[in-house]
N, C-alpha and C positions, 0 to 999 in steps of 0.2 A: 391449668388448662394444658392438656396433653396434645402434642402435635402429631398427627398420623404421618407415617412414612408414605412416600409416593409409591404408586404401584408401578410395575414394570411397564405397563402400557402408557402411563402418564410420562414416565421417563423417556420412552421411545418417541412419544409425540413431541416432547420438548426438544429432544435432540434432532428430530426431523425438521422441526421449525427452525432451529438454529442453522442446520445445514442448508435449508432453503434460503434463508436470509444471507448466508455466506456466499452462496452461488449468485444471488442477485447483486451483492456488492462487488463480487469479482467481475461480473459482466459489465456493470456500470463503470468500473475502473478501466477496463479494457476499452470501452467506448469513449471514455474521456481522453485516454491516451491517443486514440485514433483521431478524435476531433482536434486535439492540440497539435498533432503532427500535420493534419491538413491545414490548420491555421498557419503554422510556420511555413509550410510549403506555399500557401497563398500569399503570404507576406514576403516570400523569397528570403527568409531568414534562417533556414534550416542549418546551413553551415555555420553562421554566426552563433546560433544557439548551441550547436554542438561544441564549438570552441569554448564558449562560456561555461558549459557544464563540465567539460574536461578540466578547465582551469579551476573551477570551484572544487571539483573532486580532489585535485592535487592539494589544494589548500586544506581541505578537511583531513586528508591523509597526513599532511605535515603536522597539523594540530593534534591529531590522534597519537602520532608517534612521539611528539613532544610531551603530551600528557602521560604517556606510558613511561617515558624516561624520567619524568619528574615524580612519578608515584612511587 
């Protein structure tokens, strides 16, 4: 059974669909970030969370540098 190649129009439609889905995901991600920021502001934990993220980022960076040195 021979499989036919996709036409140019079918490829364009598939790519347009992927692009549309990508834009939807991007928008939802931004909205989620905004909601999370509002929640932190509501709980008055913005500064505490920022310190936590900074601390974790430093830990991850140390682990990454240790892994590079060991490799």
